[in-house]
LUMMAR-234221 format. One record per residue: x negated, y negated, z of N, C-alpha, C, O in turn. Coordinates in steps of 0.05 Angstrom, whole numbers, padded with zeros to 5 digits, always signed. Layout:
XYZXYZXYZXYZ...
//
This chain:
-00374-00312-00690-00367-00328-00661-00377-00310-00638-00373-00286-00634-00392-00327-00627-00403-00310-00598-00383-00307-00576-00372-00328-00569-00376-00283-00563-00356-00275-00549-00367-00278-00524-00387-00265-00520-00357-00295-00502-00372-00296-00473-00351-00291-00456-00354-00277-00436-00328-00303-00461-00312-00294-00434-00299-00265-00434-00286-00257-00453-00302-00252-00411-00292-00225-00406-00272-00224-00387-00274-00237-00367-00252-00210-00392-00230-00202-00371-00228-00175-00358-00220-00155-00369-00236-00176-00334-00240-00145-00322-00215-00136-00315-00217-00114-00303-00190-00145-00319-00168-00136-00314-00155-00124-00339-00141-00104-00337-00159-00138-00365-00147-00125-00387-00167-00116-00405-00160-00103-00425-00194-00122-00401-00210-00119-00423-00221-00134-00447-00240-00129-00461-00201-00155-00448-00204-00171-00472-00230-00196-00474-00239-00208-00454-00238-00198-00495-00260-00224-00494-00250-00240-00511-00235-00233-00530-00258-00265-00506-00249-00295-00512-00274-00308-00518-00295-00303-00507-00271-00323-00534-00293-00341-00548-00300-00362-00521-00283-00365-00504-00324-00374-00520-00336-00394-00502-00319-00416-00505-00313-00426-00527-00308-00426-00474-00289-00447-00468-00264-00438-00458-00249-00456-00450-00257-00413-00457-00236-00400-00444-00246-00392-00412-00264-00378-00405-00225-00407-00394-00234-00400-00365-00217-00373-00356-00225-00356-00340-00195-00374-00368-00175-00356-00359-00162-00339-00377-00152-00350-00397-00160-00312-00373-00142-00295-00389-00114-00307-00397-00099-00311-00378-00105-00314-00419-00081-00319-00425-00054-00305-00418-00031-00313-00415-00067-00280-00416-00045-00250-00418-00042-00246-00387-00019-00245-00379-00062-00245-00366-00051-00240-00343-00057-00260-00320-00051-00255-00297-00072-00287-00330-00083-00305-00310-00112-00302-00300-00122-00318-00284-00123-00283-00308-00146-00271-00291-00172-00289-00299-00179-00293-00322-00185-00298-00277-00214-00315-00287-00232-00293-00303-00234-00269-00297-00243-00308-00325-00255-00298-00342-00285-00296-00328-00289-00310-00308-00304-00278-00338-00331-00270-00327-00351-00269-00355-00343-00265-00378-00374-00274-00348-00389-00262-00373-00391-00239-00378-00390-00224-00359-00395-00229-00402-00397-00197-00412-00421-00191-00396-00441-00205-00402-00425-00173-00377-00452-00164-00374-00464-00144-00384-00487-00139-00377-00449-00128-00403-00453-00105-00413-00444-00102-00443-00419-00102-00445-00458-00101-00468-00449-00097-00498-00418-00075-00500-00401-00079-00517-00417-00057-00482-00393-00041-00486-00368-00050-00470-00346-00040-00475-00372-00068-00453-00347-00081-00444-00330-00099-00462-00335-00120-00474-00303-00082-00460-00289-00100-00476-00285-00080-00508-00266-00083-00523-00305-00063-00510-00303-00043-00536-00281-00023-00529-00278-00011-00507-00266-00022-00549-00246+00003-00549-00256+00029-00568-00263+00029-00592-00254+00051-00550-00270+00074-00560-00245+00098-00572-00228+00109-00558-00249+00103-00597-00229+00122-00611-00200+00107-00614-00179+00120-00615-00200+00080-00615-00168+00074-00615-00160+00064-00594-00147+00043-00595-00167+00079-00568-00148+00089-00544-00164+00076-00519-00149+00064-00504-00186+00076-00511-00197+00071-00491-00215+00041-00486-00237+00037-00495-00204+00027-00474-00212-00005-00476-00229-00005-00451-00216+00001-00431-00254-00009-00448-00274-00012-00426-00271-00041-00410-00273-00064-00418-00268-00033-00387-00262-00059-00376-00285-00062-00348-00290-00084-00338-00294-00042-00339-00309-00045-00318-00331-00021-00318-00327+00003-00321-00353-00034-00313-00377-00013-00303-00376-00002-00280-00382-00018-00262-00372+00020-00274-00369+00027-00246-00392+00047-00235-00392+00055-00211-00412+00055-00255-00434+00074-00250-00456+00076-00272-00452+00072-00295-00480+00083-00262-00501+00085-00284-00517+00108-00269-00525+00112-00246-00518+00123-00295-00532+00151-00286-00557+00159-00303-00562+00141-00320-00572+00178-00304-00593+00182-00315-00590+00188-00348-00605+00185-00367-00565+00197-00346-00549+00205-00377-00537+00181-00394-00534+00181-00418-00531+00159-00375-00508+00142-00387-00495+00127-00370-00507+00121-00349-00472+00119-00375-00460+00098-00360-00425+00108-00359-00412+00118-00377-00416+00100-00331-00385+00107-00332-00371+00084-00328-00377+00071-00309-00349+00075-00345-00333+00055-00347-00306+00056-00332-00298+00079-00335-00292+00043-00320-00264+00040-00320-00252+00031-00342-00255+00008-00351-00237+00048-00353-00220+00044-00377-00191+00039-00377-00179+00049-00358-00178+00026-00394-00153+00026-00398-00138+00052-00423-00150+00057-00444-00121+00061-00418-00114+00075-00443-00090+00060-00457-00067+00060-00449-00097+00049-00475-00080+00026-00490-00051+00038-00496-00031+00024-00496-00049+00065-00501-00020+00073-00514-00007+00086-00494+00018+00089-00497-00021+00096-00469-00005+00109-00445-00005+00090-00420+00007+00097-00400-00018+00067-00422-00015+00047-00395-00027+00060-00372-00016+00053-00351-00045+00075-00371-00060+00086-00347-00090+00084-00351-00101+00082-00373-00103+00083-00325-00130+00074-00326-00143+00107-00325-00132+00127-00317-00166+00102-00335-00179+00132-00337-00209+00121-00334-00213+00097-00336-00232+00140-00328-00260+00141-00328-00271+00149-00356-00267+00171-00366-00283+00130-00366-00300+00139-00387-00328+00139-00385-00338+00119-00376-00345+00163-00393-00375+00167-00391-00379+00167-00417-00367+00180-00434-00402+00148-00421-00421+00142-00445-00442+00154-00445-00458+00148-00428-00448+00172-00464-00476+00181-00464-00497+00159-00475-00493+00149-00498-00519+00151-00458-00536+00132-00465-00542+00129-00497-00544+00151-00509-00546+00108-00512-00548+00107-00539-00571+00118-00547-00572+00131-00568-00592+00113-00530-00627+00124-00534-00624+00153-00535-00641+00167-00546-00600+00166-00521-00605+00197-00518-00583+00212-00536-00578+00236-00534-00571+00196-00554-00549+00211-00576-00563+00221-00597-00551+00234-00614-00589+00215-00600-00611+00227-00615-00623+00247-00609-00634+00261-00626-00624+00252-00585-00640+00280-00569-00621+00298-00566-00599+00296-00555-00633+00320-00580-00609+00352-00580-00608+00362-00553-00586+00370-00543-00629+00363-00540-00626+00367-00510-00608+00356-00491-00596+00368-00473-00607+00329-00497-00594+00310-00475-00562+00310-00488-00543+00307-00473-00558+00311-00514-00532+00309-00523-00518+00336-00520-00494+00338-00524-00535+00360-00512-00525+00386-00512-00512+00384-00484-00489+00391-00478-00532+00374-00468-00521+00375-00434-00497+00360-00432-00479+00368-00417-00493+00336-00445-00469+00320-00444-00445+00337-00452-00424+00340-00439-00452+00350-00480-00423+00368-00486-00418+00388-00465-00397+00393-00454-00441+00399-00460-00439+00423-00437-00428+00412-00411-00412+00428-00402-00430+00392-00398-00420+00382-00382-00382+00382-00382-00367+00389-00364-00373+00370-00411-00349+00375-00411-00335+00396-00415-00311+00399-00411-00354+00417-00426-00339+00442-00431-00335+00460-00405-00316+00475-00399-00358+00455-00392-00358+00466-00364-00329+00457-00341-00315+00472-00328-00327+00432-00342-00305+00418-00330-00278+00429-00336-00259+00433-00321-00284+00433-00368-00257+00440-00377-00248+00467-00379-00224+00472-00380-00269+00487-00378-00262+00515-00381-00243+00519-00359-00224+00532-00365-00245+00511-00333-00227+00523-00314-00217+00502-00298-00232+00491-00281-00190+00494-00303-00169+00478-00292-00168+00482-00262-00158+00502-00251-00178+00463-00251-00181+00467-00217-00175+00445-00207-00183+00424-00217-00157+00442-00182-00151+00411-00173-00177+00397-00161-00178+00373-00156-00196+00414-00158-00221+00400-00141-00244+00399-00162-00268+00401-00157-00231+00396-00185-00254+00392-00211-00243+00370-00227-00222+00372-00239-00258+00347-00225-00252+00325-00242-00239+00333-00267-00249+00351-00281-00217+00323-00274-00209+00328-00300-00219+00315-00323-00220+00290-00322-00227+00330-00347-00235+00316-00370-00207+00316-00393-00193+00336-00396-00203+00294-00405-00181+00290-00423-00188+00292-00449-00173+00306-00464-00210+00280-00458-00220+00277-00486-00249+00277-00487-00260+00261-00472-00263+00292-00503-00290+00288-00509-00293+00283-00543-00283+00298-00560-00307+00264-00547-00306+00253-00577-00335+00235-00588-00343+00215-00576-00345+00243-00608-00369+00223-00620-00355+00213-00644-00343+00224-00663-00363+00182-00636-00351+00159-00658-00370+00162-00684-00390+00176-00688-00357+00143-00701-00377+00139-00728-00396+00129-00719-00417+00140-00728-00400+00114-00706-00423+00094-00699-00441+00108-00680-00455+00094-00666-00442+00136-00677-00458+00148-00656-00452+00152-00627-00464+00169-00614-00433+00135-00613-00428+00135-00588-00411+00159-00586-00392+00165-00601-00421+00175-00557-00415+00198-00555-00403+00190-00521-00417+00178-00505-00373+00201-00517-00363+00192-00495-00341+00215-00490-00333+00230-00508-00332+00217-00460-00317+00236-00450-00297+00217-00441-00304+00194-00440-00270+00225-00435-00253+00204-00416-00246+00226-00395-00243+00249-00403-00243+00220-00372-00242+00232-00349-00218+00222-00331-00207+00201-00337-00210+00237-00308-00191+00228-00287-00208+00208-00275-00233+00211-00271-00195+00186-00269-00207+00163-00252-00206+00167-00229-00184+00173-00221-00228+00164-00209-00225+00174-00178-00228+00146-00161-00243+00127-00167-00213+00149-00141-00210+00126-00123-00218+00135-00098-00205+00152-00087-00242+00125-00085-00258+00139-00058-00283+00139-00054-00294+00117-00057-00293+00151-00049-00330+00154-00044-00339+00179-00045-00325+00198-00039-00365+00179-00054-00374+00205-00057-00388+00213-00027-00389+00196-00009-00397+00238-00026-00404+00247+00000-00421+00237+00015-00420+00238+00039-00449+00222-00004-00472+00211+00000-00464+00183+00014-00474+00176+00035-00442+00168-00001-00435+00144+00010-00424+00148+00040-00429+00134+00060-00407+00171+00040-00397+00176+00064-00416+00185+00093-00410+00181+00117-00437+00196+00083-00454+00203+00103-00475+00179+00113-00494+00182+00129-00467+00156+00101-00488+00125+00107-00476+00126+00138-00492+00117+00155-00456+00133+00146-00444+00126+00174-00454+00146+00190-00445+00147+00213-00471+00164+00183-00480+00186+00202-00472+00214+00199-00459+00220+00179-00478+00232+00217-00469+00255+00216-00438+00261+00222-00425+00246+00235-00428+00286+00209-00401+00287+00205-00396+00305+00228-00415+00320+00236-00369+00306+00240-00360+00328+00262-00355+00353+00249-00344+00350+00227-00361+00377+00256-00355+00399+00245-00326+00400+00234-00320+00409+00212-00308+00390+00252-00286+00390+00244-00275+00378+00217-00254+00386+00206-00291+00358+00206-00293+00346+00183-00308+00358+00157-00303+00354+00133-00328+00376+00171-00343+00386+00148-00334+00408+00141-00336+00411+00116-00322+00431+00155-00308+00454+00147-00289+00449+00118-00295+00459+00097-00269+00435+00122-00249+00432+00106-00261+00422+00077-00250+00424+00054-00284+00410+00083-00299+00400+00053-00315+00423+00043-00316+00429+00019-00330+00437+00063-00347+00461+00052-00325+00483+00036-00333+00494+00015-00297+00488+00048-00283+00502+00043-00269+00493+00015-00258+00511+00002-00269+00470+00006-00256+00462-00020-00278+00466-00040-00274+00475-00063-00301+00458-00032-00328+00467-00047-00327+00497-00056-00326+00506-00079-00326+00512-00033-00325+00541-00043-00306+00549-00061-00314+00561-00081-00277+00543-00056-00258+00545-00072-00263+00532-00106-00246+00538-00123-00283+00517-00112-00285+00514-00138-00311+00532-00146-00312+00542-00169-00330+00535-00130-00354+00549-00138-00345+00586-00144-00356+00599-00161-00325+00597-00127-00316+00615-00134-00303+00627-00159-00307+00650-00166-00291+00613-00171-00281+00616-00197-00298+00604-00213-00301+00618-00233-00313+00583-00215-00337+00578-00233-00360+00604-00238-00367+00611-00261-00368+00617-00213-00387+00639-00216-00372+00656-00231-00381+00663-00252-00347+00664-00224-00335+00691-00234-00334+00685-00266-00335+00704-00282-00331+00658-00273-00334+00656-00304-00362+00649-00315-00364+00641-00338-00385+00653-00297-00412+00658-00304-00423+00632-00309-00442+00628-00324-00409+00610-00294-00420+00578-00295-00434+00577-00267-00423+00587-00247-00461+00563-00266-00472+00561-00245-00471+00523-00246-00473+00512-00268-00469+00509-00226-00470+00483-00228-00502+00473-00232-00512+00458-00249-00515+00486-00210-00546+00476-00212-00553+00449-00199-00576+00442-00194-00531+00433-00193-00541+00410-00178-00518+00394-00161-00507+00373-00162-00519+00417-00146-00495+00411-00122-00509+00394-00100-00528+00402-00087-00496+00368-00097-00511+00349-00075-00488+00336-00068-00467+00342-00079-00491+00316-00048-00467+00300-00033-00463+00279-00058-00440+00271-00061-00478+00270-00072-00477+00249-00097-00451+00260-00114-00434+00246-00125-00454+00288-00115-00432+00299-00137-00408+00314-00127-00394+00329-00141-00404+00308-00098-00381+00311-00082-00364+00286-00077-00371+00268-00062-00346+00287-00089-00330+00254-00088-00306+00263-00071-00295+00285-00076-00297+00246-00052-00278+00246-00033-00254+00230-00036-00257+00205-00033-00233+00239-00041-00207+00225-00049-00186+00223-00030-00188+00239-00012-00164+00208-00028-00142+00219-00011-00121+00229-00029-00114+00217-00050-00112+00249-00020-00089+00264-00039-00070+00272-00024-00074+00290-00007-00043+00258-00031-00017+00262-00020-00020+00268+00010-00012+00290+00020-00034+00246+00028-00039+00238+00052-00059+00254+00057-00068+00244+00078-00074+00274+00052-00097+00291+00057-00119+00277+00053-00123+00268+00030-00140+00270+00076-00163+00258+00074-00187+00277+00068-00189+00300+00077-00202+00267+00053-00228+00283+00043-00220+00307+00021-00229+00329+00023-00206+00301+00007-00195+00317-00017-00220+00314-00038-00228+00293-00049-00229+00337-00041-00256+00340-00056-00251+00346-00089-00238+00364-00100-00266+00325-00099-00267+00328-00135-00297+00334-00138-00313+00317-00129-00305+00357-00150-00331+00362-00162-00345+00350-00184-00337+00358-00205-00361+00337-00184-00376+00321-00212-00394+00335-00220-00402+00355-00208-00405+00325-00246-00432+00330-00259-00436+00348-00259-00448+00358-00240-00426+00367-00291-00439+00395-00292-00459+00384-00314-00460+00399-00334-00471+00366-00315-00494+00361-00331-00512+00381-00338-00521+00388-00360-00518+00392-00307-00541+00415-00311-00533+00440-00309-00548+00458-00302-00503+00442-00317-00490+00470-00304-00500+00493-00328-00501+00487-00352-00505+00513-00319-00517+00539-00336-00491+00557-00341-00478+00563-00322-00485+00566-00363-00465+00584-00375-00480+00611-00384-00501+00614-00396-00462+00632-00372-00483+00656-00378-00481+00663-00406-00498+00678-00417-00461+00652-00420-00464+00658-00454-00474+00639-00467-00469+00637-00491-00489+00623-00454-00498+00602-00470-00541+00603-00465-00554+00614-00447-00548+00590-00483-00578+00596-00477-00583+00574-00461-00566+00556-00458-00609+00573-00447-00615+00556-00434-00629+00532-00443-00642+00535-00464-00628+00507-00432-00638+00483-00446-00666+00473-00433-00681+00456-00444-00670+00481-00415-00696+00475-00401-00723+00485-00411-00729+00509-00409-00738+00470-00420-00767+00479-00432-00783+00495-00410-00776+00499-00387-00806+00504-00422-00822+00517-00399-00835+00499-00378-00848+00478-00383-00831+00506-00357-00849+00490-00334-00831+00465-00331-00844+00447-00320-00808+00460-00337-00794+00435-00329-00771+00446-00311-00757+00465-00317-00770+00431-00290-00750+00436-00269-00731+00410-00262-00739+00388-00255-00705+00418-00267-00684+00399-00263-00669+00410-00244-00664+00434-00239-00660+00379-00230-00641+00383-00203-00656+00366-00181-00678+00356-00186-00644+00364-00158-00645+00351-00139-00668+00360-00120-00662+00382-00111-00689+00354-00112-00711+00371-00092-00696+00371-00068-00692+00395-00061-00688+00357-00055-00671+00355-00032-00656+00382-00026-00659+00394-00005-00636+00392-00048-00616+00407-00046-00623+00437-00069-00609+00455-00079-00649+00432-00071-00655+00454-00095-00668+00487-00083-00685+00493-00067-00651+00503-00097-00659+00532-00087-00684+00539-00091-00694+00528-00111-00700+00556-00076-00725+00566-00078-00731+00579-00107-00752+00576-00120-00709+00592-00114-00719+00610-00144-00719+00586-00163-00735+00587-00182-00701+00561-00162-00707+00544-00181-00733+00533-00182-00745+00527-00203-00740+00529-00159-00765+00517-00159-00792+00528-00172-00810+00516-00184-00789+00561-00167-00810+00575-00180-00804+00582-00202-00819+00599-00211-00780+00574-00218-00780+00576-00240-00766+00598-00252-00766+00602-00276-00753+00612-00233-00735+00639-00234-00710+00629-00247-00702+00606-00242-00696+00645-00265-00672+00647-00280-00656+00644-00248-00662+00659-00229-00634+00620-00246-00622+00615-00220-00596+00632-00227-00591+00634-00251-00578+00644-00207-00554+00661-00209-00532+00642-00190-00536+00619-00184-00513+00654-00184-00494+00641-00159-00510+00633-00140-00513+00609-00138-00524+00651-00123-00538+00647-00104-00555+00622-00097-00562+00614-00074-00560+00610-00123-00575+00580-00122-00552+00558-00113-00559+00540-00099-00528+00561-00121-00511+00546-00111-00504+00545-00086-00503+00524-00074-00500+00570-00073-00497+00577-00041-00519+00562-00029-00514+00548-00009-00545+00565-00038-00566+00552-00022-00561+00521-00023-00561+00509-00002-00557+00507-00045-00547+00482-00044-00532+00474-00026-00536+00455-00011-00507+00494-00025-00487+00488-00009-00495+00487+00019-00485+00470+00034-00511+00504+00028-00529+00502+00052-00538+00473+00060-00533+00459+00079-00556+00471+00038-00562+00446+00047-00549+00416+00048-00557+00396+00060-00526+00422+00030-00511+00404+00032-00493+00405+00061-00490+00383+00072-00483+00424+00073-00478+00433+00098-00493+00418+00125-00484+00405+00144-00524+00427+00114-00535+00419+00137-00540+00386+00140-00542+00376+00162-00541+00373+00117-00540+00346+00113-00518+00332+00130-00519+00312+00145-00498+00346+00124-00472+00332+00134-00468+00339+00164-00452+00325+00175-00481+00358+00181-00481+00368+00206-00508+00344+00219-00505+00333+00241-00526+00341+00206-00554+00333+00217-00558+00304+00212-00576+00291+00222-00538+00294+00194-00543+00266+00181-00567+00262+00167-00574+00239+00161-00581+00281+00160-00610+00281+00146-00612+00304+00128-00600+00324+00135-00627+00305+00106-00635+00325+00089-00650+00345+00102-00665+00337+00120-00650+00373+00095-00661+00393+00109-00697+00389+00115-00710+00396+00134-00704+00377+00090-00734+00373+00087-00741+00349+00088-00720+00336+00091-00760+00335+00086-00770+00313+00078-00800+00311+00072-00815+00328+00080-00808+00291+00057-00833+00292+00045-00842+00259+00031-00827+00240+00027-00865+00261+00028-00871+00233+00013-00865+00238-00017-00859+00218-00029-00866+00263-00031-00860+00269-00051-00844+00289-00057-00837+00306-00040-00833+00289-00090-00814+00310-00091-00823+00337-00096-00809+00358-00097-00848+00334-00099-00871+00361-00104-00869+00372-00073-00859+00395-00071-00875+00360-00049-00879+00367-00026-00848+00380-00018-00845+00403-00013-00827+00361-00019-00803+00376-00012-00793+00404-00026-00781+00421-00013-00800+00408-00054-00802+00432-00066-00813+00453-00055-00803+00475-00053-00840+00442-00047-00862+00462-00033-00843+00473-00008-00840+00498-00008-00831+00460+00011-00822+00461+00036-00791+00482+00033-00782+00501+00046-00783+00468+00010-00757+00489+00005-00770+00520-00005-00753+00538-00005-00793+00525-00011-00801+00556-00015-00814+00570+00015-00809+00594+00022-00828+00554+00027-00845+00560+00052-00835+00558+00080-00844+00570+00099-00815+00539+00081-00812+00525+00109-00780+00535+00113-00762+00542+00097-00782+00533+00140-00753+00532+00154-00747+00502+00165-00763+00488+00177-00718+00494+00157-00714+00470+00165-00713+00465+00195-00713+00486+00208-00713+00443+00211-00710+00440+00236-00686+00449+00245-00666+00439+00234-00684+00469+00267-00651+00480+00276-00636+00451+00282-00645+00431+00293-00609+00457+00269-00588+00437+00276-00587+00431+00306-00598+00447+00320-00577+00414+00315-00572+00409+00343-00551+00430+00357-00530+00439+00347-00565+00436+00382-00544+00460+00398-00523+00448+00406-00511+00461+00424-00511+00425+00399-00483+00418+00406-00466+00429+00379-00443+00437+00380-00478+00429+00362-00462+00447+00340-00457+00472+00346-00475+00487+00355-00436+00480+00342-00425+00508+00349-00444+00530+00333-00452+00527+00310-00450+00553+00349-00472+00574+00341-00460+00584+00311-00474+00583+00291-00432+00594+00310-00417+00603+00286-00426+00590+00261-00430+00603+00241-00428+00559+00262-00425+00546+00241-00454+00542+00237-00459+00538+00213-00476+00542+00255-00505+00545+00244-00511+00574+00239-00533+00581+00230-00497+00587+00242-00502+00614+00233-00495+00618+00205-00508+00634+00190-00476+00604+00196-00463+00602+00168-00485+00588+00151-00494+00596+00129-00493+00564+00166-00516+00548+00149-00540+00564+00141-00548+00569+00118-00551+00572+00163-00572+00589+00161-00571+00615+00142-00592+00622+00130-00552+00625+00139-00545+00648+00122-00549+00636+00091-00564+00644+00073-00532+00616+00089-00531+00601+00061-00559+00592+00055-00566+00592+00031-00576+00584+00073-00609+00576+00066-00633+00599+00069-00656+00595+00072-00621+00623+00066-00640+00646+00068-00658+00636+00044-00649+00621+00027-00688+00645+00045-00702+00639+00022-00700+00659+00001-00707+00654-00022-00689+00685+00007-00686+00702-00014-00656+00706-00021-00639+00712-00004-00651+00702-00050-00625+00701-00056-00606+00726-00044-00582+00722-00038-00617+00751-00042-00600+00775-00035-00593+00769-00004-00572+00779+00003-00608+00755+00014-00599+00750+00036-00576+00731+00042-00567+00731+00065-00566+00714+00023-00541+00697+00025-00522+00708+00021-00525+00730+00011-00498+00700+00026-00474+00709+00019-00474+00719-00004-00486+00709-00023-00456+00744-00007-00449+00753-00032-00436+00737-00057-00441+00743-00080-00422+00717-00049-00404+00698-00060-00397+00681-00046-00400+00680-00022-00382+00659-00065-00372+00638-00047-00343+00640-00032-00333+00625-00015-00334+00663-00046-00309+00676-00032-00316+00682+00002-00299+00676+00020-00338+00693+00007-00349+00705+00023-00354+00685+00045-00350+00689+00069-00362+00665+00034-00369+00641+00057-00341+00626+00063-00339+00615+00085-00317+00624+00044-00297+00617+00054-00281+00631+00074-00265+00618+00088-00284+00662+00077-00276+00680+00092-00291+00670+00123-00277+00665+00142-00314+00669+00122-00332+00666+00145-00321+00639+00156-00317+00637+00180-00317+00618+00140-00308+00593+00147-00281+00589+00160-00275+00571+00175-00263+00610+00151-00234+00611+00164-00233+00628+00185-00212+00631+00197-00258+00644+00193-00254+00659+00217-00268+00639+00235-00264+00643+00259-00286+00619+00229-00298+00603+00249-00271+00579+00258-00267+00570+00281-00258+00572+00237-00242+00549+00238-00225+00557+00216-00229+00553+00192-00200+00571+00228-00178+00573+00208-00163+00546+00206-00157+00528+00221-00158+00553+00174-00144+00524+00162-00125+00515+00176-00123+00524+00199-00108+00496+00167-00079+00488+00185-00062+00497+00173-00062+00493+00148-00037+00514+00187-00021+00522+00171-00001+00503+00160+00006+00484+00174+00009+00508+00137+00022+00492+00122+00055+00490+00133+00063+00504+00151+00071+00473+00123+00100+00473+00139+00114+00493+00130+00131+00502+00146+00112+00507+00101+00121+00525+00091+00112+00550+00110+00128+00566+00121+00091+00551+00112+00077+00579+00125+00089+00578+00153+00096+00600+00162+00093+00561+00166+00101+00549+00194+00129+00565+00195+00137+00584+00209+00139+00552+00180+00170+00560+00180+00178+00593+00173+00198+00604+00181+00159+00603+00158+00159+00640+00153+00153+00645+00181+00171+00659+00190+00134+00641+00197+00126+00653+00218+00146+00651+00239+00152+00669+00254+00157+00621+00238+00181+00617+00261+00201+00639+00260+00210+00652+00279+00207+00641+00228+00229+00659+00223+00226+00689+00229+00245+00702+00238+00202+00700+00225+00197+00729+00236+00198+00729+00268+00207+00749+00280+00187+00706+00281+00190+00709+00313+00218+00711+00318+00225+00720+00340+00232+00706+00305+00263+00706+00318+00284+00735+00309+00306+00742+00317+00264+00744+00291+00272+00769+00285+00270+00790+00306+00253+00788+00323+00288+00812+00306+00289+00826+00325+00286+00854+00313+00306+00861+00301+00265+00873+00315+00263+00895+00301+00279+00920+00312+00282+00924+00336+00291+00938+00293+00310+00958+00305+00299+00980+00305+00289+00990+00285+00298+00992+00329+00284+01017+00335+00306+01042+00320+00330+01045+00321+00288+01056+00308+00302+01086+00296+00287+01108+00304+00265+01114+00295+00301+01122+00327+00285+01149+00335+00287+01168+00315+00273+01188+00313+00311+01159+00296+00317+01187+00277+00292+01187+00254+00284+01207+00240+00284+01170+00253+00256+01169+00237+00236+01185+00247+00224+01201+00232+00229+01183+00273+00209+01196+00282+00219+01229+00286+00205+01249+00286+00238+01227+00289+00249+01258+00288+00246+01277+00264+00240+01301+00264+00251+01258+00243+00247+01274+00217+00218+01278+00209+00208+01298+00199+00206+01257+00216+00172+01263+00209+00162+01283+00231+00146+01300+00223+00170+01284+00253+00158+01308+00270+00168+01333+00261+00151+01350+00257+00194+01339+00256+00207+01363+00243+00193+01373+00221+00186+01396+00220+00185+01352+00199+00170+01356+00176+00146+01363+00185+00138+01382+00172+00134+01356+00200+00104+01358+00202+00102+01383+00219+00079+01393+00219+00120+01394+00233+00119+01425+00248+00123+01441+00227+00105+01457+00222+00150+01441+00205+00155+01457+00184+00128+01462+00172+00118+01485+00175+00113+01443+00159+00094+01443+00143+00071+01458+00160+00055+01473+00149+00070+01453+00183+00050+01468+00196+00051+01497+00199+00031+01511+00200+00076+01505+00200+00091+01533+00203+00081+01547+00179+00067+01568+00179+00090+01535+00157+00086+01546+00132+00060+01552+00122+00053+01572+00109+00040+01529+00131+00015+01533+00124-00002+01553+00137-00022+01564+00128+00009+01557+00162-00006+01579+00179+00000+01608+00171-00015+01627+00178+00023+01611+00156+00029+01640+00145+00016+01647+00128+00010+01671+00127+00005+01624+00107-00013+01632+00088-00040+01626+00084-00052+01626+00063-00048+01618+00113-00071+01614+00115-00090+01632+00124-00083+01647+00142-00118+01632+00112-00136+01649+00126-00149+01645+00153-00142+01627+00168-00169+01663+00159-00177+01649+00186-00193+01623+00186-00192+01608+00205-00208+01617+00164-00220+01592+00159-00204+01567+00164-00216+01546+00166-00180+01569+00165-00159+01548+00164-00148+01539+00191-00141+01516+00197-00150+01562+00206-00140+01561+00235-00145+01534+00254-00129+01525+00269-00167+01526+00249-00179+01501+00263-00163+01481+00253-00149+01471+00270-00161+01472+00229-00150+01451+00218-00114+01457+00227-00103+01440+00242-00100+01478+00220-00072+01481+00233-00071+01478+00261-00049+01469+00269-00090+01483+00280-00092+01478+00308-00087+01445+00313-00071+01435+00329-00105+01432+00295-00102+01403+00297-00080+01391+00289-00072+01370+00298-00065+01406+00267-00036+01393+00258-00019+01400+00273+00002+01387+00272-00023+01422+00292-00003+01427+00316-00006+01405+00336+00014+01395+00346-00024+01399+00341-00033+01381+00363-00020+01354+00357-00007+01342+00374-00025+01342+00331-00012+01318+00314+00019+01319+00321+00031+01301+00333+00029+01342+00313+00059+01351+00317+00070+01345+00346+00091+01334+00350+00054+01353+00363+00059+01345+00397+00064+01318+00397+00087+01309+00403+00046+01302+00392+00042+01276+00398+00060+01261+00383+00064+01238+00390+00070+01270+00362+00095+01257+00348+00120+01263+00360+00138+01247+00356+00124+01285+00376+00144+01294+00391+00148+01277+00414+00171+01269+00421+00121+01271+00428+00122+01254+00448+00130+01225+00443+00144+01213+00460+00121+01214+00420+00126+01186+00408+00156+01185+00407+00168+01164+00413+00169+01211+00397+00197+01204+00395+00215+01209+00412+00239+01202+00408+00207+01221+00433+00210+01222+00466+00214+01190+00478+00234+01181+00487+00190+01178+00476+00187+01154+00485+00203+01130+00471+00210+01110+00484+00210+01132+00443+00224+01113+00433+00255+01120+00432+00273+01105+00423+00259+01143+00443+00294+01149+00450+00297+01132+00478+00312+01114+00483+00277+01143+00494+00276+01121+00520+00283+01092+00518+00302+01080+00528+00264+01083+00501+00261+01057+00501+00288+01047+00484+00298+01025+00488+00298+01062+00468+00323+01053+00449+00340+01051+00472+00347+01029+00479+00349+01076+00489+00373+01066+00516+00367+01043+00527+00385+01026+00531+00338+01038+00533+00336+01013+00552+00344+00991+00540+00355+00974+00555+00342+00987+00518+00345+00963+00498+00381+00960+00499+00394+00939+00503+00393+00989+00494+00419+00986+00486+00431+00974+00513+00451+00959+00514+00417+00983+00536+00432+00982+00564+00431+00948+00565+00440+00936+00584
//
């Protein structure tokens, strides 16, 4: 029997002649992909194709036993027989699962079925990626900085674990709304990630990545480290601020050549100098001229634009501002007396070579006594 009608709500297939799903009343559509309606591992029914990439397809799926929606990424069947592509798919799942971080898409399950289908079930995201957000033009710095700060919050722990993303770009930065927070970042696609304890997969003279955001050392075939991700982060920051990529050209080869040898057009002078300086340092051609790590970038971003105070932090600061410190002149009296006694004892035991140091100790003791006197006066004034 040929199955023709497909319900995009529940994912069920019906014989030709049915127009509506008897379960939920949805209008049936023609099945456009052979995987639609298929149940993977007895749990995930694929109900909608939501993305197509170089390595496979991403579906919205229903978890049949937990009544929730998830995203299921399926490796293209032609690639399940290719060792390198299959290993990249597995590596993506391992890299995402190795560190549990709120800004990394969560992977629930990874499985290879008896018919050769390899898939991973992931958190379903509702929102848009950064590339889609940039279709409206450049972003204000006030919106850029929180996004960059979150990306750094992911890269820091990843790099500490020896994981390099290697394909950081706007398409792989997904923006969702989380507890009323706009632009909550979810970092995607670790298919090109490199782990320090695993062998490389790229063959000789093969360069993988996106030219517009590719670090010079990747272009030249050197073994990339964490600074390569920081360079890509600089390219992403530049794109967000300028509304265009740092370099352009008629071919990928020319763009990669510019990544090695040219400097991008300066960002507009309307953008704060401190932010331009951060982007410039991230995009230094030599890795050792960039920031030492992603945490250092976070500190620079915080210094340029401090993150908003949380309600908890505000309440703590308000409580501290209401506190009235108590003056304790007796404490200084004890300090000064102890210091003078120590100096006197040391002088009696010292030879001529120590007298200069002891003279300085005497001077410090005198200053402590001055502080003691001023604190007594201040204490009296407060009490009055």
